[in-house]
C-alpha positions as CSV (number, residue, x, y, z in Angstrom):
1,M,100.8,91.3,123.1
2,K,99.6,94.8,122.0
3,L,102.2,94.6,119.2
4,R,100.7,91.3,118.0
5,K,97.2,92.8,118.1
6,S,98.4,95.7,115.9
7,L,100.1,93.6,113.5
8,T,97.1,91.3,113.5
9,M,95.0,94.4,112.5
10,M,97.3,95.0,109.5
11,G,97.1,91.4,108.5
12,A,93.4,91.2,109.1
13,L,92.8,94.2,106.8
14,C,94.9,92.6,104.1
15,L,93.2,89.2,104.6
16,A,89.7,90.7,104.8
17,T,90.5,92.6,101.6
18,A,91.7,89.5,99.8
19,L,89.3,86.9,101.1
20,S,86.2,88.9,101.4
21,G,86.9,91.1,98.4
22,T,84.5,89.2,96.3
23,A,81.7,89.7,98.7
24,M,82.5,93.4,99.3
25,M,82.8,94.2,95.6
26,A,79.6,92.2,94.8
27,S,77.9,94.1,97.7
28,A,79.1,97.4,96.3
29,A,78.1,96.4,92.8
30,E,74.6,95.5,93.6
31,V,72.0,97.4,91.6
32,Q,69.6,99.2,93.8
33,T,66.1,98.1,93.0
34,K,64.2,100.5,95.2
35,T,64.7,104.2,95.9
36,E,66.9,104.7,99.1
37,A,67.9,107.9,100.7
38,A,71.4,109.0,99.9
39,A,73.9,108.0,102.6
40,P,74.7,111.0,104.8
41,A,78.1,112.5,104.5
42,Q,80.5,111.1,107.2
43,K,83.5,113.0,108.6
44,L,86.3,110.8,109.5
45,D,88.9,112.3,111.9
46,L,91.9,110.0,112.3
47,I,95.2,110.3,114.0
48,G,94.1,113.2,116.2
49,G,92.8,115.2,113.3
50,K,96.0,115.1,111.3
51,L,94.2,113.0,108.7
52,A,90.5,114.2,108.3
53,F,88.2,113.9,105.3
54,T,84.6,113.5,104.4
55,L,83.0,110.5,102.7
56,K,79.8,111.3,100.7
57,G,77.5,108.5,99.5
58,Y,79.2,105.8,101.6
59,E,77.5,103.5,104.1
60,A,79.3,102.4,107.2
61,Q,79.3,98.5,107.7
62,P,81.4,96.1,109.8
63,V,84.4,94.6,108.1
64,P,83.5,91.0,107.0
65,G,84.7,88.2,109.4
66,G,84.9,90.5,112.4
67,A,88.2,92.0,111.3
68,P,89.0,95.5,112.9
69,G,88.1,98.8,111.4
70,T,85.1,99.9,109.4
71,M,84.1,99.2,105.9
72,Y,82.5,102.0,103.9
73,V,80.5,101.0,100.7
74,N,79.5,103.4,98.0
75,K,77.1,101.3,95.8
76,Q,76.6,104.0,93.2
77,E,80.3,104.3,92.6
78,K,81.0,100.5,93.1
79,R,83.8,101.5,95.7
80,V,84.7,100.0,99.0
81,M,87.0,101.6,101.6
82,I,88.3,99.9,104.8
83,V,89.4,102.2,107.5
84,G,91.3,101.1,110.7
85,E,93.0,103.0,113.4
86,E,94.6,101.5,116.5
87,P,97.0,102.7,119.2
88,I,100.8,102.0,118.7
89,P,101.7,99.1,120.9
90,A,103.4,100.3,124.1
91,I,106.5,98.1,123.2
92,A,106.9,100.0,119.9
93,R,106.3,103.6,121.3
94,A,110.0,104.0,122.0
95,S,110.7,104.1,118.2
96,S,110.0,107.1,116.1
97,D,106.8,107.5,114.0
98,A,109.0,107.1,110.9
99,D,110.5,103.9,112.1
100,F,107.0,102.5,112.9
101,L,105.6,103.6,109.5
102,N,108.7,102.0,107.8
103,G,107.9,98.6,109.6
104,M,104.3,98.9,108.4
105,K,105.4,98.9,104.8
106,T,105.5,95.1,104.9
107,I,101.7,95.2,104.4
108,K,102.3,95.0,100.7
109,D,104.1,91.7,101.2
110,K,101.2,90.3,103.3
111,Q,98.8,91.4,100.5
112,K,100.9,89.6,97.9
113,Q,100.9,86.5,100.1
114,A,97.1,86.7,100.5
115,S,96.5,87.3,96.8
116,P,99.1,86.2,94.1
117,D,97.5,88.6,91.6
118,Y,98.4,91.6,93.8
119,T,100.8,93.8,91.9
120,V,102.2,97.1,93.2
121,T,102.1,99.7,90.5
122,S,103.5,102.7,92.5
123,E,104.5,103.5,96.0
124,K,105.5,106.9,97.6
125,T,105.3,108.9,100.8
126,E,103.2,112.0,100.6
127,K,102.8,114.9,103.0
128,V,99.3,115.6,104.3
129,N,99.1,118.4,106.9
130,G,102.7,117.7,107.8
131,L,102.0,114.0,108.3
132,D,103.9,111.4,106.3
133,V,101.3,109.1,104.5
134,Y,102.8,106.1,102.8
135,H,100.7,105.5,99.5
136,I,100.7,102.1,97.7
137,E,98.8,101.7,94.4
138,A,98.2,98.2,93.2
139,T,96.2,96.0,90.9
140,D,94.5,92.8,92.0
141,S,91.9,90.4,91.2
142,M,88.8,89.7,93.4
143,G,86.1,87.2,92.6
144,G,87.4,87.0,88.9
145,K,87.3,90.9,88.5
146,N,90.1,93.2,88.1
147,V,90.4,96.0,90.8
148,Q,92.6,98.8,91.6
149,Q,93.6,99.3,95.2
150,A,95.2,102.1,97.2
151,T,96.6,101.4,100.7
152,L,97.4,104.5,102.8
153,L,99.5,104.1,106.0
154,A,100.1,106.8,108.6
155,V,101.4,107.2,112.2
156,A,101.2,109.9,114.7
157,N,99.9,110.8,118.2
158,K,100.8,107.3,119.3
159,K,98.3,105.8,116.8
160,F,98.5,104.2,113.3
161,T,96.0,104.0,110.6
162,V,95.5,101.8,107.6
163,I,93.1,102.8,104.8
164,Q,92.4,100.7,101.7
165,V,90.4,102.0,98.8
166,I,89.1,99.4,96.3
167,S,87.7,100.4,93.0
168,G,86.9,98.7,89.7
169,S,89.8,98.6,87.4
170,K,87.9,100.7,84.7
171,D,87.2,103.7,87.0
172,K,90.7,105.2,87.2
173,V,89.4,108.7,87.5
174,G,86.9,107.9,90.3
175,H,89.7,105.9,92.2
176,E,92.0,108.7,92.0
177,K,89.4,111.2,93.2
178,A,88.4,109.0,96.1
179,V,92.2,108.7,97.1
180,N,92.8,112.5,96.6
181,N,89.8,113.1,98.8
182,I,91.4,111.3,101.7
183,L,94.8,113.0,101.0
184,G,93.2,116.4,100.9
185,K,94.2,117.2,97.3
């Protein structure tokens, strides 16, 4: 049952990205008409501190549709991040972190099923503080607009995390900077 919940989290993140991507991108792209105080910096500490980073200028919001995780929106940069962390299901804890991470790589297939325009442009495993982070870069179409999307997957300390970074297709430098911030580069 717990495994199903965890797999549901990965699927829900994919589905939330695909189905509510239009709303998220529209929300992120809204022009502010009144002066608002800048969103405070938020430190995220995932997988027992093995993956820690600070988001500046992002506002935390619930993921649309009640999906698990937290959505972070940076209206100025027109960028959305969805961050989720869950315990590894007890039934899967007997396998190694590497085996569980390998099983999570099917997320790209789920994303392709949810959005036919989803196209993987690169995938690699990177080391971050001794932690293997599987990094998928892709392009997609949300609400008729082209976007670039990074999906980061990591497993440690009996937990797994899924992070998605969604940026406009024309902001390659800003997208790379946002992903590198998470990866500590």
